[in-house]
N, CA, C and O atoms as CSV, one atom per row, in Angstrom:
chain,resi,resn,atom,element,x,y,z
A,1,MET,N,N,139.453,85.448,114.165
A,1,MET,CA,C,137.916,85.442,113.942
A,1,MET,C,C,137.322,84.956,115.236
A,1,MET,O,O,137.866,84.020,115.823
A,2,VAL,N,N,136.135,85.586,115.766
A,2,VAL,CA,C,135.648,85.003,116.914
A,2,VAL,C,C,134.220,84.503,116.539
A,2,VAL,O,O,133.465,85.235,115.900
A,3,ARG,N,N,133.858,83.275,116.930
A,3,ARG,CA,C,132.519,82.728,116.631
A,3,ARG,C,C,131.622,83.327,117.577
A,3,ARG,O,O,131.996,83.942,118.576
A,4,ASN,N,N,130.261,83.104,117.192
A,4,ASN,CA,C,129.132,83.600,118.083
A,4,ASN,C,C,128.889,83.123,119.373
A,4,ASN,O,O,128.095,83.639,120.159
A,5,ASP,N,N,129.652,82.026,119.611
A,5,ASP,CA,C,129.522,81.460,120.970
A,5,ASP,C,C,130.681,81.914,121.792
A,5,ASP,O,O,130.826,81.414,122.907
A,6,GLY,N,N,131.449,82.735,121.391
A,6,GLY,CA,C,132.630,83.195,122.243
A,6,GLY,C,C,134.005,82.639,121.947
A,6,GLY,O,O,135.066,83.186,122.249
A,7,ALA,N,N,133.855,81.471,121.312
A,7,ALA,CA,C,135.129,80.671,121.037
A,7,ALA,C,C,135.723,81.221,119.907
A,7,ALA,O,O,135.008,81.836,119.116
A,8,LYS,N,N,137.012,81.090,119.685
A,8,LYS,CA,C,137.765,81.632,118.486
A,8,LYS,C,C,137.853,80.452,117.566
A,8,LYS,O,O,137.819,79.301,118.001
A,9,ALA,N,N,137.971,80.750,116.239
A,9,ALA,CA,C,138.040,79.756,115.096
A,9,ALA,C,C,139.198,78.614,115.456
A,9,ALA,O,O,139.143,77.462,115.026
A,10,SER,N,N,140.049,79.023,116.149
A,10,SER,CA,C,141.064,78.088,116.370
A,10,SER,C,C,140.911,77.051,117.622
A,10,SER,O,O,141.564,76.022,117.795
A,11,ASP,N,N,140.028,77.510,118.331
A,11,ASP,CA,C,139.672,76.727,119.677
A,11,ASP,C,C,139.091,75.417,119.326
A,11,ASP,O,O,138.375,75.262,118.337
A,12,ASN,N,N,139.406,74.479,120.146
A,12,ASN,CA,C,138.855,73.021,119.972
A,12,ASN,C,C,137.647,73.068,120.929
A,12,ASN,O,O,137.785,72.981,122.149
A,13,VAL,N,N,136.512,73.203,120.343
A,13,VAL,CA,C,135.314,73.305,120.951
A,13,VAL,C,C,134.790,71.879,121.283
A,13,VAL,O,O,135.103,70.959,120.527
A,14,ASP,N,N,134.049,71.656,122.315
A,14,ASP,CA,C,133.585,70.335,122.854
A,14,ASP,C,C,134.734,69.488,123.241
A,14,ASP,O,O,134.618,68.263,123.243
A,15,GLY,N,N,135.915,70.116,123.593
A,15,GLY,CA,C,137.146,69.303,123.843
A,15,GLY,C,C,137.279,69.077,125.295
A,15,GLY,O,O,138.225,69.594,125.890
A,16,CYS,N,N,136.335,68.283,125.975
A,16,CYS,CA,C,136.469,68.041,127.360
A,16,CYS,C,C,137.557,66.929,127.524
A,16,CYS,O,O,137.711,66.082,126.643
A,17,ASP,N,N,138.240,66.944,128.564
A,17,ASP,CA,C,139.312,65.894,128.776
A,17,ASP,C,C,138.612,64.610,129.474
A,17,ASP,O,O,139.138,63.498,129.483
A,18,LEU,N,N,137.426,64.892,130.024
A,18,LEU,CA,C,136.597,63.800,130.403
A,18,LEU,C,C,135.216,64.365,130.302
A,18,LEU,O,O,135.015,65.541,130.604
A,19,ALA,N,N,134.173,63.511,129.855
A,19,ALA,CA,C,132.766,63.660,129.813
A,19,ALA,C,C,132.211,63.899,131.140
A,19,ALA,O,O,131.174,64.557,131.231
A,20,HIS,N,N,132.798,63.430,132.198
A,20,HIS,CA,C,132.256,63.421,133.536
A,20,HIS,C,C,133.204,64.175,134.482
A,20,HIS,O,O,134.272,64.595,134.038
A,21,VAL,N,N,132.877,64.355,135.705
A,21,VAL,CA,C,133.779,65.012,136.668
A,21,VAL,C,C,134.071,64.090,137.765
A,21,VAL,O,O,133.277,63.911,138.689
A,22,PRO,N,N,135.291,63.458,137.666
A,22,PRO,CA,C,135.640,62.343,138.731
A,22,PRO,C,C,135.367,62.894,140.233
A,22,PRO,O,O,135.636,64.031,140.620
A,23,GLY,N,N,134.858,61.995,140.898
A,23,GLY,CA,C,134.538,62.384,142.337
A,23,GLY,C,C,133.605,63.420,142.716
A,23,GLY,O,O,133.535,63.812,143.881
A,24,TRP,N,N,132.870,63.892,141.767
A,24,TRP,CA,C,131.885,65.145,141.971
A,24,TRP,C,C,130.968,64.674,142.924
A,24,TRP,O,O,130.696,63.475,142.993
A,25,PRO,N,N,130.425,65.591,143.730
A,25,PRO,CA,C,131.114,66.893,144.041
A,25,PRO,C,C,132.009,66.874,145.176
A,25,PRO,O,O,132.291,67.954,145.696
A,26,ILE,N,N,132.554,65.672,145.691
A,26,ILE,CA,C,133.385,65.842,146.866
A,26,ILE,C,C,134.833,66.313,146.332
A,26,ILE,O,O,135.167,66.030,145.181
A,27,GLY,N,N,135.526,66.905,147.031
A,27,GLY,CA,C,136.906,67.302,146.567
A,27,GLY,C,C,137.082,68.510,145.698
A,27,GLY,O,O,138.205,68.781,145.275
A,28,TYR,N,N,136.100,69.213,145.420
A,28,TYR,CA,C,136.272,70.364,144.392
A,28,TYR,C,C,135.806,71.540,145.279
A,28,TYR,O,O,134.982,71.331,146.169
A,29,GLY,N,N,136.320,72.782,145.054
A,29,GLY,CA,C,135.980,74.016,145.632
A,29,GLY,C,C,135.901,75.034,144.749
A,29,GLY,O,O,136.558,75.001,143.709
A,30,GLU,N,N,135.134,76.004,145.042
A,30,GLU,CA,C,134.946,77.199,144.250
A,30,GLU,C,C,136.256,78.027,144.058
A,30,GLU,O,O,136.905,78.405,145.033
A,31,THR,N,N,136.626,78.297,142.776
A,31,THR,CA,C,137.739,78.914,142.545
A,31,THR,C,C,137.486,80.476,142.008
A,31,THR,O,O,138.257,81.387,142.309
A,32,ASP,N,N,136.444,80.640,141.271
A,32,ASP,CA,C,136.068,81.891,140.892
A,32,ASP,C,C,134.619,81.851,140.423
A,32,ASP,O,O,134.113,80.794,140.044
A,33,ALA,N,N,133.971,82.969,140.447
A,33,ALA,CA,C,132.506,83.175,140.094
A,33,ALA,C,C,132.067,84.539,139.548
A,33,ALA,O,O,132.713,85.562,139.775
A,34,ARG,N,N,131.103,84.516,138.921
A,34,ARG,CA,C,130.376,85.675,138.470
A,34,ARG,C,C,128.996,85.555,138.102
A,34,ARG,O,O,128.538,84.464,137.764
A,35,SER,N,N,128.292,86.605,138.143
A,35,SER,CA,C,126.834,86.508,137.836
A,35,SER,C,C,126.481,87.300,136.475
A,35,SER,O,O,126.975,88.401,136.231
A,36,TYR,N,N,125.725,86.745,135.748
A,36,TYR,CA,C,125.370,87.393,134.387
A,36,TYR,C,C,123.957,86.981,133.953
A,36,TYR,O,O,123.584,85.817,133.807
A,37,LYS,N,N,123.256,88.026,133.777
A,37,LYS,CA,C,121.807,87.682,133.134
A,37,LYS,C,C,121.056,86.637,133.978
A,37,LYS,O,O,120.443,85.704,133.459
A,38,GLY,N,N,121.141,86.854,135.404
A,38,GLY,CA,C,120.408,85.761,136.128
A,38,GLY,C,C,121.074,84.360,136.332
A,38,GLY,O,O,120.539,83.451,136.966
A,39,ARG,N,N,122.133,84.292,135.809
A,39,ARG,CA,C,122.982,82.829,135.877
A,39,ARG,C,C,124.195,83.137,136.695
A,39,ARG,O,O,124.931,84.089,136.437
A,40,ASP,N,N,124.380,82.320,137.671
A,40,ASP,CA,C,125.447,82.305,138.515
A,40,ASP,C,C,126.447,81.266,137.996
A,40,ASP,O,O,126.200,80.063,138.081
A,41,LEU,N,N,127.606,81.753,137.445
A,41,LEU,CA,C,128.610,80.994,136.904
A,41,LEU,C,C,129.725,80.683,137.833
A,41,LEU,O,O,130.282,81.588,138.454
A,42,THR,N,N,130.079,79.414,137.955
A,42,THR,CA,C,131.173,79.225,139.055
A,42,THR,C,C,132.312,78.117,138.215
A,42,THR,O,O,132.048,77.166,137.478
A,43,LEU,N,N,133.414,78.567,138.578
A,43,LEU,CA,C,134.606,77.637,138.253
A,43,LEU,C,C,134.906,76.689,139.402
A,43,LEU,O,O,135.122,77.201,140.500
A,44,TYR,N,N,134.940,75.559,139.297
A,44,TYR,CA,C,135.367,74.716,140.352
A,44,TYR,C,C,136.728,74.000,139.922
A,44,TYR,O,O,136.895,73.600,138.770
A,45,THR,N,N,137.698,73.865,140.933
A,45,THR,CA,C,138.743,73.210,140.811
A,45,THR,C,C,138.973,71.987,141.872
A,45,THR,O,O,138.490,72.040,143.003
A,46,GLU,N,N,139.701,70.954,141.441
A,46,GLU,CA,C,139.723,69.941,142.367
A,46,GLU,C,C,140.805,70.282,143.403
A,46,GLU,O,O,141.828,70.816,142.975
A,47,LYS,N,N,140.695,70.035,144.710
A,47,LYS,CA,C,141.529,70.494,145.786
A,47,LYS,C,C,142.590,69.413,145.956
A,47,LYS,O,O,143.701,69.797,146.323
A,48,TRP,N,N,142.408,68.165,145.749
A,48,TRP,CA,C,143.396,67.183,145.753
A,48,TRP,C,C,142.877,66.051,144.993
A,48,TRP,O,O,141.758,65.604,145.240
A,49,PRO,N,N,143.689,65.517,144.002
A,49,PRO,CA,C,144.945,65.859,143.611
A,49,PRO,C,C,145.234,66.971,142.740
A,49,PRO,O,O,146.328,67.067,142.183
A,50,ASP,N,N,144.238,67.882,142.581
A,50,ASP,CA,C,144.398,69.100,141.659
A,50,ASP,C,C,144.447,68.762,140.265
A,50,ASP,O,O,145.042,69.514,139.493
A,51,THR,N,N,143.841,67.625,139.819
A,51,THR,CA,C,143.836,67.130,138.467
A,51,THR,C,C,142.905,67.765,137.496
A,51,THR,O,O,143.271,67.995,136.343
A,52,TYR,N,N,141.598,68.083,137.967
A,52,TYR,CA,C,140.540,68.451,137.068
A,52,TYR,C,C,139.858,69.802,137.444
A,52,TYR,O,O,140.022,70.321,138.548
A,53,ALA,N,N,139.126,70.310,136.516
A,53,ALA,CA,C,138.235,71.597,136.836
A,53,ALA,C,C,137.056,71.370,135.947
A,53,ALA,O,O,137.071,70.686,134.923
A,54,TYR,N,N,135.950,72.064,136.481
A,54,TYR,CA,C,134.669,72.178,135.636
A,54,TYR,C,C,133.967,73.338,135.954
A,54,TYR,O,O,134.335,74.068,136.875
A,55,ALA,N,N,132.910,73.586,135.215
A,55,ALA,CA,C,132.153,74.790,135.370
A,55,ALA,C,C,130.643,74.490,135.532
A,55,ALA,O,O,130.138,73.533,134.945
A,56,SER,N,N,129.934,75.301,136.321
A,56,SER,CA,C,128.504,75.206,136.433
A,56,SER,C,C,127.573,76.573,136.378
A,56,SER,O,O,128.028,77.664,136.720
A,57,ILE,N,N,126.498,76.427,136.005
A,57,ILE,CA,C,125.593,77.555,136.248
A,57,ILE,C,C,124.458,77.182,137.014
A,57,ILE,O,O,123.953,76.063,136.919
A,58,THR,N,N,123.983,78.182,137.862
A,58,THR,CA,C,122.709,77.992,138.691
A,58,THR,C,C,121.849,79.250,138.469
A,58,THR,O,O,122.318,80.121,137.736
A,59,GLY,N,N,120.792,79.413,138.956
A,59,GLY,CA,C,119.923,80.633,138.898
A,59,GLY,C,C,118.922,80.252,137.906
A,59,GLY,O,O,118.362,79.158,137.831
A,60,ASP,N,N,118.729,81.420,137.041
A,60,ASP,CA,C,117.694,81.318,136.015
A,60,ASP,C,C,118.246,80.442,134.763
A,60,ASP,O,O,118.461,80.980,133.677
A,61,VAL,N,N,118.428,79.259,134.954
A,61,VAL,CA,C,118.936,78.548,133.716
A,61,VAL,C,C,117.858,78.197,132.620
A,61,VAL,O,O,116.801,77.641,132.918
A,62,ALA,N,N,118.140,78.499,131.541
A,62,ALA,CA,C,117.108,78.235,130.348
A,62,ALA,C,C,117.564,77.296,129.386
A,62,ALA,O,O,118.776,77.274,129.172
A,63,ARG,N,N,116.756,76.445,128.707
A,63,ARG,CA,C,117.087,75.491,127.748
A,63,ARG,C,C,117.910,76.211,126.692
A,63,ARG,O,O,117.614,77.351,126.335
A,64,TYR,N,N,118.886,75.580,126.222
A,64,TYR,CA,C,119.950,76.150,125.338
A,64,TYR,C,C,121.090,77.079,125.861
A,64,TYR,O,O,122.049,77.440,125.180
A,65,ASP,N,N,120.862,77.410,127.138
A,65,ASP,CA,C,122.024,78.099,127.789
A,65,ASP,C,C,123.293,77.224,127.558
A,65,ASP,O,O,123.211,75.996,127.587
A,66,LYS,N,N,124.414,77.846,127.340
A,66,LYS,CA,C,125.633,77.159,127.237
A,66,LYS,C,C,126.599,77.455,128.401
A,66,LYS,O,O,126.848,78.616,128.724
A,67,VAL,N,N,127.123,76.426,129.006
A,67,VAL,CA,C,128.233,76.710,129.984
A,67,VAL,C,C,129.611,76.023,129.585
A,67,VAL,O,O,129.630,74.888,129.108
A,68,TYR,N,N,130.595,76.661,129.774
A,68,TYR,CA,C,131.896,76.178,129.246
A,68,TYR,C,C,132.829,75.950,130.441
A,68,TYR,O,O,132.604,76.450,131.544
A,69,VAL,N,N,133.868,75.185,130.179
A,69,VAL,CA,C,135.127,75.354,131.019
A,69,VAL,C,C,136.238,75.378,130.030
A,69,VAL,O,O,136.310,74.470,129.202
A,70,GLN,N,N,137.040,76.265,130.046
A,70,GLN,CA,C,138.105,76.364,128.987
A,70,GLN,C,C,139.458,76.111,129.648
A,70,GLN,O,O,139.626,76.445,130.820
A,71,ARG,N,N,140.429,75.531,128.936
A,71,ARG,CA,C,141.793,75.474,129.497
A,71,ARG,C,C,142.830,75.791,128.366
A,71,ARG,O,O,142.544,75.701,127.172
A,72,SER,N,N,143.956,76.137,128.801
A,72,SER,CA,C,145.124,76.374,127.698
A,72,SER,C,C,145.543,75.061,127.292
A,72,SER,O,O,145.487,74.096,128.055
A,73,LEU,N,N,146.005,74.993,125.986
A,73,LEU,CA,C,146.632,73.772,125.467
A,73,LEU,C,C,147.914,73.530,126.161
A,73,LEU,O,O,148.190,72.400,126.563
A,74,GLY,N,N,148.738,74.569,126.328
A,74,GLY,CA,C,149.983,74.441,127.013
A,74,GLY,C,C,149.856,74.761,128.427
A,74,GLY,O,O,148.804,75.194,128.896
A,75,ASP,N,N,151.035,74.532,129.201
A,75,ASP,CA,C,150.819,74.670,130.635
A,75,ASP,C,C,152.029,75.886,130.967
A,75,ASP,O,O,152.868,76.370,130.206
A,76,PHE,N,N,151.772,76.141,132.316
A,76,PHE,CA,C,152.556,77.300,132.864
A,76,PHE,C,C,153.190,76.901,134.175
A,76,PHE,O,O,152.736,75.971,134.843
A,77,ASN,N,N,154.237,77.604,134.538
A,77,ASN,CA,C,154.856,77.201,135.883
A,77,ASN,C,C,154.033,77.891,136.994
A,77,ASN,O,O,153.625,79.051,136.944
A,78,MET,N,N,153.843,77.004,138.016
A,78,MET,CA,C,153.086,77.365,139.038
A,78,MET,C,C,153.881,78.221,140.135
A,78,MET,O,O,155.073,77.975,140.316
A,79,HIS,N,N,153.340,79.062,140.749
A,79,HIS,CA,C,154.035,79.894,141.894
A,79,HIS,C,C,153.340,79.729,143.106
A,79,HIS,O,O,152.359,78.986,143.139
A,80,SER,N,N,153.788,80.422,144.259
A,80,SER,CA,C,153.377,80.279,145.427
A,80,SER,C,C,151.773,80.727,145.690
A,80,SER,O,O,151.050,80.361,146.617
A,81,LYS,N,N,151.468,81.583,144.642
A,81,LYS,CA,C,149.983,82.120,144.854
A,81,LYS,C,C,149.386,81.806,143.432
A,81,LYS,O,O,150.141,81.559,142.492
A,82,PRO,N,N,148.035,81.819,143.292
A,82,PRO,CA,C,147.355,81.473,142.006
A,82,PRO,C,C,147.664,82.845,141.182
A,82,PRO,O,O,148.013,83.880,141.750
A,83,ARG,N,N,147.496,82.727,139.804
A,83,ARG,CA,C,147.724,83.779,138.918
A,83,ARG,C,C,146.495,83.878,138.145
A,83,ARG,O,O,145.711,82.932,138.079
A,84,HIS,N,N,146.277,85.114,137.490
A,84,HIS,CA,C,145.147,85.451,136.825
A,84,HIS,C,C,145.499,86.308,135.566
A,84,HIS,O,O,145.262,87.512,135.467
A,85,PRO,N,N,146.129,85.487,134.568
A,85,PRO,CA,C,146.612,86.205,133.351
A,85,PRO,C,C,145.437,86.699,132.453
A,85,PRO,O,O,144.262,86.396,132.664
A,86,SER,N,N,145.877,87.506,131.407
A,86,SER,CA,C,144.940,87.955,130.592
A,86,SER,C,C,144.699,86.997,129.397
A,86,SER,O,O,145.499,86.100,129.131
A,87,ASP,N,N,143.556,87.222,128.682
A,87,ASP,CA,C,143.151,86.219,127.630
A,87,ASP,C,C,144.199,86.220,126.654
A,87,ASP,O,O,144.568,85.116,126.254
A,88,ASP,N,N,144.789,87.318,126.160
A,88,ASP,CA,C,145.806,87.500,125.231
A,88,ASP,C,C,147.054,86.641,125.652
A,88,ASP,O,O,147.647,85.935,124.837
A,89,TYR,N,N,147.386,86.734,126.863
A,89,TYR,CA,C,148.519,85.958,127.396
A,89,TYR,C,C,148.227,84.509,127.360
A,89,TYR,O,O,149.113,83.715,127.042
A,90,VAL,N,N,147.060,84.129,127.661
A,90,VAL,CA,C,146.828,82.651,127.802
A,90,VAL,C,C,146.881,82.045,126.398
A,90,VAL,O,O,147.444,80.976,126.160
A,91,ARG,N,N,146.288,82.763,125.528
A,91,ARG,CA,C,146.276,82.256,124.198
A,91,ARG,C,C,147.688,82.302,123.473
A,91,ARG,O,O,148.011,81.408,122.691
A,92,ALA,N,N,148.464,83.310,123.742
A,92,ALA,CA,C,149.834,83.419,123.023
A,92,ALA,C,C,150.784,82.399,123.835
A,92,ALA,O,O,151.292,81.458,123.226
A,93,VAL,N,N,151.002,82.572,125.095
A,93,VAL,CA,C,151.849,81.798,125.683
A,93,VAL,C,C,151.398,80.305,125.989
A,93,VAL,O,O,152.210,79.390,126.125
A,94,GLY,N,N,150.081,80.158,126.078
A,94,GLY,CA,C,149.588,78.878,126.514
A,94,GLY,C,C,149.269,78.101,125.325
A,94,GLY,O,O,148.706,77.013,125.449
A,95,GLY,N,N,149.626,78.637,124.010
A,95,GLY,CA,C,149.324,77.850,122.866
A,95,GLY,C,C,148.048,77.514,122.350
A,95,GLY,O,O,147.852,76.511,121.664
A,96,GLY,N,N,147.061,78.444,122.709
A,96,GLY,CA,C,145.692,78.236,122.445
A,96,GLY,C,C,144.753,77.830,123.356
A,96,GLY,O,O,145.107,77.845,124.535
A,97,VAL,N,N,143.674,77.481,123.102
A,97,VAL,CA,C,142.574,77.256,124.210
A,97,VAL,C,C,141.814,76.003,123.788
A,97,VAL,O,O,141.579,75.873,122.586
A,98,MET,N,N,141.429,75.125,124.592
A,98,MET,CA,C,140.537,73.970,124.491
A,98,MET,C,C,139.231,74.216,125.242
A,98,MET,O,O,139.271,74.437,126.452
A,99,THR,N,N,138.114,74.187,124.598
A,99,THR,CA,C,136.798,74.464,125.263
A,99,THR,C,C,135.820,73.193,125.473
A,99,THR,O,O,135.524,72.489,124.508
A,100,CYS,N,N,135.396,72.963,126.595
A,100,CYS,CA,C,134.522,71.957,127.015
A,100,CYS,C,C,133.134,72.594,127.194
A,100,CYS,O,O,132.933,73.438,128.068
A,101,ARG,N,N,132.153,72.159,126.319
A,101,ARG,CA,C,130.857,73.026,126.230
A,101,ARG,C,C,129.815,71.998,126.722
A,101,ARG,O,O,129.945,70.787,126.548
A,102,PHE,N,N,128.752,72.589,127.362
A,102,PHE,CA,C,127.493,71.770,127.706
A,102,PHE,C,C,126.428,72.740,127.507
A,102,PHE,O,O,126.435,73.864,128.008
A,103,THR,N,N,125.381,72.203,126.652
A,103,THR,CA,C,124.132,72.981,126.459
A,103,THR,C,C,123.017,72.438,127.355
A,103,THR,O,O,122.791,71.236,127.489
A,104,ALA,N,N,122.326,73.442,127.970
A,104,ALA,CA,C,121.326,73.112,129.054
A,104,ALA,C,C,120.190,72.435,128.183
A,104,ALA,O,O,119.997,72.728,127.004
A,105,THR,N,N,119.472,71.512,128.882
A,105,THR,CA,C,118.252,70.799,128.324
A,105,THR,C,C,117.035,71.318,129.206
A,105,THR,O,O,117.216,72.077,130.158
A,106,TRP,N,N,115.868,70.887,128.850
A,106,TRP,CA,C,114.677,71.304,129.568
A,106,TRP,C,C,114.916,70.890,131.052
A,106,TRP,O,O,114.759,71.697,131.968
A,107,ALA,N,N,115.314,69.562,131.255
A,107,ALA,CA,C,115.553,69.123,132.648
A,107,ALA,C,C,116.556,69.952,133.427
A,107,ALA,O,O,116.408,70.153,134.632
A,108,ASP,N,N,117.604,70.443,132.712
A,108,ASP,CA,C,118.555,71.431,133.415
A,108,ASP,C,C,118.001,72.700,133.884
A,108,ASP,O,O,118.307,73.252,134.941
A,109,ALA,N,N,117.098,73.149,132.951
A,109,ALA,CA,C,116.296,74.428,133.181
A,109,ALA,C,C,115.481,74.209,134.345
A,109,ALA,O,O,115.491,75.047,135.246
A,110,ALA,N,N,114.700,73.058,134.431
A,110,ALA,CA,C,113.724,72.785,135.492
A,110,ALA,C,C,114.518,72.759,136.848
A,110,ALA,O,O,114.006,73.206,137.875
A,111,ALA,N,N,115.781,72.225,136.825
A,111,ALA,CA,C,116.492,72.024,138.079
A,111,ALA,C,C,117.359,73.299,138.262
A,111,ALA,O,O,118.071,73.398,139.261
A,112,ASN,N,N,117.320,74.223,137.375
A,112,ASN,CA,C,118.133,75.611,137.502
A,112,ASN,C,C,119.674,75.176,137.840
A,112,ASN,O,O,120.282,75.690,138.779
A,113,PHE,N,N,120.226,74.219,137.021
A,113,PHE,CA,C,121.460,73.740,137.165
A,113,PHE,C,C,122.082,73.041,135.915
A,113,PHE,O,O,121.488,72.126,135.346
A,114,ALA,N,N,123.288,73.501,135.511
A,114,ALA,CA,C,123.769,72.807,134.367
A,114,ALA,C,C,125.257,72.803,134.637
A,114,ALA,O,O,125.749,73.766,135.226
A,115,MET,N,N,126.144,71.604,134.178
A,115,MET,CA,C,127.493,71.723,134.471
A,115,MET,C,C,128.185,71.176,133.206
A,115,MET,O,O,127.536,70.678,132.286
A,116,THR,N,N,129.457,71.284,133.198
A,116,THR,CA,C,130.250,70.787,131.975
A,116,THR,C,C,130.943,69.503,132.362
A,116,THR,O,O,130.939,69.226,133.561
A,117,GLY,N,N,131.479,68.759,131.601
A,117,GLY,CA,C,132.472,67.673,131.846
A,117,GLY,C,C,133.701,68.534,132.461
A,117,GLY,O,O,133.598,69.664,132.938
A,118,SER,N,N,134.917,67.744,132.349
A,118,SER,CA,C,136.085,68.253,133.096
A,118,SER,C,C,137.052,68.456,132.141
A,118,SER,O,O,137.001,67.851,131.070
A,119,VAL,N,N,138.080,69.373,132.447
A,119,VAL,CA,C,139.321,69.496,131.803
A,119,VAL,C,C,140.483,69.496,132.951
A,119,VAL,O,O,140.357,69.816,134.132
A,120,ARG,N,N,141.606,69.062,132.292
A,120,ARG,CA,C,142.847,68.828,133.297
A,120,ARG,C,C,143.234,70.290,133.630
A,120,ARG,O,O,143.194,71.246,132.855
A,121,LEU,N,N,143.620,70.284,134.939
A,121,LEU,CA,C,144.145,71.474,135.674
A,121,LEU,C,C,145.633,71.406,135.820
A,121,LEU,O,O,146.307,72.171,135.130
A,122,GLN,N,N,146.256,70.521,136.696
A,122,GLN,CA,C,147.582,70.320,136.676
A,122,GLN,C,C,148.044,69.228,135.805
A,122,GLN,O,O,147.335,68.236,135.638
A,123,THR,N,N,149.320,69.368,135.178
A,123,THR,CA,C,149.688,68.334,134.240
A,123,THR,C,C,150.204,67.209,134.586
A,123,THR,O,O,150.448,66.382,133.707
A,124,GLY,N,N,150.501,66.913,136.031
A,124,GLY,CA,C,151.172,65.676,136.471
A,124,GLY,C,C,152.741,65.959,136.344
A,124,GLY,O,O,153.517,65.120,136.801
A,125,GLU,N,N,153.174,66.993,135.803
A,125,GLU,CA,C,154.565,67.377,135.955
A,125,GLU,C,C,154.673,68.213,137.035
A,125,GLU,O,O,153.674,68.853,137.364
A,126,ASP,N,N,155.930,68.357,137.791
A,126,ASP,CA,C,156.157,69.029,138.875
A,126,ASP,C,C,155.912,70.595,138.559
A,126,ASP,O,O,156.515,71.194,137.668
A,127,ASN,N,N,154.939,71.179,139.416
A,127,ASN,CA,C,154.666,72.617,139.375
A,127,ASN,C,C,154.439,73.278,138.101
A,127,ASN,O,O,154.882,74.380,137.780
A,128,ARG,N,N,153.570,72.361,137.270
A,128,ARG,CA,C,152.994,72.823,135.948
A,128,ARG,C,C,151.615,72.757,136.015
A,128,ARG,O,O,151.120,71.768,136.556
A,129,SER,N,N,150.816,73.730,135.512
A,129,SER,CA,C,149.492,73.898,135.571
A,129,SER,C,C,148.794,74.494,134.274
A,129,SER,O,O,149.317,75.484,133.765
A,130,HIS,N,N,147.658,73.962,133.713
A,130,HIS,CA,C,147.055,74.743,132.628
A,130,HIS,C,C,146.297,75.955,133.157
A,130,HIS,O,O,145.952,75.937,134.339
A,131,ALA,N,N,146.037,76.902,132.469
A,131,ALA,CA,C,145.167,78.018,132.848
A,131,ALA,C,C,143.716,77.460,132.520
A,131,ALA,O,O,143.470,76.776,131.527
A,132,VAL,N,N,142.821,77.823,133.444
A,132,VAL,CA,C,141.388,77.450,133.218
A,132,VAL,C,C,140.493,78.571,133.661
A,132,VAL,O,O,140.793,79.369,134.549
A,133,ARG,N,N,139.354,78.574,132.965
A,133,ARG,CA,C,138.213,79.629,133.384
A,133,ARG,C,C,136.946,79.024,132.932
A,133,ARG,O,O,136.875,78.143,132.075
A,134,ALA,N,N,135.899,79.576,133.593
A,134,ALA,CA,C,134.439,79.202,133.326
A,134,ALA,C,C,133.787,80.286,132.416
A,134,ALA,O,O,134.062,81.475,132.578
A,135,CYS,N,N,132.953,79.877,131.495
A,135,CYS,CA,C,132.190,80.837,130.774
A,135,CYS,C,C,130.791,80.422,130.463
A,135,CYS,O,O,130.488,79.233,130.357
A,136,VAL,N,N,129.779,81.579,130.288
A,136,VAL,CA,C,128.493,81.209,130.096
A,136,VAL,C,C,127.971,81.967,128.808
A,136,VAL,O,O,128.493,83.030,128.473
A,137,LYS,N,N,126.947,81.410,128.104
A,137,LYS,CA,C,126.528,82.101,127.143
A,137,LYS,C,C,124.854,81.873,127.335
A,137,LYS,O,O,124.297,80.906,126.816
A,138,PRO,N,N,124.214,82.752,128.040
A,138,PRO,CA,C,122.735,82.479,128.183
A,138,PRO,C,C,121.992,82.665,126.793
A,138,PRO,O,O,122.431,83.478,125.980
A,139,THR,N,N,121.010,82.004,126.561
A,139,THR,CA,C,120.243,82.122,125.400
A,139,THR,C,C,119.816,83.426,125.125
A,139,THR,O,O,119.104,84.065,125.900
A,140,GLY,N,N,120.324,83.947,123.787
A,140,GLY,CA,C,119.988,85.299,123.379
A,140,GLY,C,C,120.920,86.376,123.931
A,140,GLY,O,O,120.684,87.564,123.710
A,141,ALA,N,N,121.919,86.002,124.607
A,141,ALA,CA,C,122.795,87.095,125.374
A,141,ALA,C,C,124.435,86.843,124.836
A,141,ALA,O,O,124.737,85.981,124.012
A,142,LYS,N,N,125.259,87.640,125.387
A,142,LYS,CA,C,126.616,87.507,124.923
A,142,LYS,C,C,127.462,86.429,125.920
A,142,LYS,O,O,127.039,86.089,127.025
A,143,PHE,N,N,128.478,86.049,125.450
A,143,PHE,CA,C,129.518,85.217,126.046
A,143,PHE,C,C,130.277,85.905,127.183
A,143,PHE,O,O,130.843,86.952,126.868
A,144,LYS,N,N,130.381,85.514,128.390
A,144,LYS,CA,C,130.970,86.186,129.552
A,144,LYS,C,C,131.775,85.069,130.346
A,144,LYS,O,O,131.311,83.934,130.453
A,145,CYS,N,N,132.869,85.391,130.840
A,145,CYS,CA,C,133.827,84.387,131.497
A,145,CYS,C,C,134.337,84.903,132.780
A,145,CYS,O,O,134.413,86.111,133.004
A,146,THR,N,N,134.669,84.037,133.584
A,146,THR,CA,C,135.412,84.452,134.870
A,146,THR,C,C,136.865,84.676,134.482
A,146,THR,O,O,137.245,84.478,133.328
A,147,ARG,N,N,137.648,85.074,135.418
A,147,ARG,CA,C,139.155,85.191,135.067
A,147,ARG,C,C,139.799,83.985,134.850
A,147,ARG,O,O,139.425,82.938,135.378
A,148,TRP,N,N,140.923,84.088,133.961
A,148,TRP,CA,C,141.659,82.780,133.867
A,148,TRP,C,C,142.442,82.659,135.284
A,148,TRP,O,O,142.803,83.618,135.966
A,149,PHE,N,N,142.624,81.335,135.581
A,149,PHE,CA,C,143.239,80.887,136.844
A,149,PHE,C,C,144.371,79.879,136.533
A,149,PHE,O,O,144.111,78.860,135.893
A,150,ILE,N,N,145.655,80.150,136.986
A,150,ILE,CA,C,146.642,79.204,137.072
A,150,ILE,C,C,146.935,78.805,138.361
A,150,ILE,O,O,147.327,79.634,139.183
A,151,ASP,N,N,146.769,77.429,138.693
A,151,ASP,CA,C,147.048,76.937,140.118
A,151,ASP,C,C,148.433,77.301,140.715
A,151,ASP,O,O,149.386,77.706,140.050
A,152,HIS,N,N,148.420,77.107,142.026
A,152,HIS,CA,C,149.678,77.336,142.726
A,152,HIS,C,C,150.123,76.049,143.461
A,152,HIS,O,O,149.342,75.112,143.625
A,153,TYR,N,N,151.302,76.034,143.865
A,153,TYR,CA,C,151.772,74.789,144.541
A,153,TYR,C,C,151.773,75.012,146.063
A,153,TYR,O,O,152.128,74.108,146.819
C-alpha cells in the first residue's frame, strides 16, 4: 500500500535521526538533485565524517510543500564508487525505509527555502552505509525523488 504522500504503509514517517543538521551548512555537499514543479530538490551528504544527510527545496516553495530525506533501515557494503540502487532493492535488501519529513510554513514559502532534519548516512562500522535519497511533494502534486545513494569509501 502506498500512502498519498509517497511513503509506504510500512515506512517510519517523521523518523529523523536528528531534528537538526549538525554543522549546517559547513561540511555538506550536493550529492544529487532534481527539479519538479518549480522546486529544486537537493540531497546533501556530510563530506567528513560522512555521518548525516539531509534534503532541501528551493525555488517556488509553497506553504504545505513537503520535503523528505529517506534512508534504508539496514545498511550496505560501500564500494570504491557511490552506488544508485533501485527502490525495490533498497526496500528488500535494506530492510525498509525510514522517512524524515518537513512541511513548509508561510515563512519557508516567503524565503523560498525549506529543509529536513537529518538521517544517518554511514553507520560507524567499517565500510557500511545506509542508502539515502531526497523527495519532494509540492502542494497538489505528486511525490518525486532523487536516486538512491550509497556512499563510497
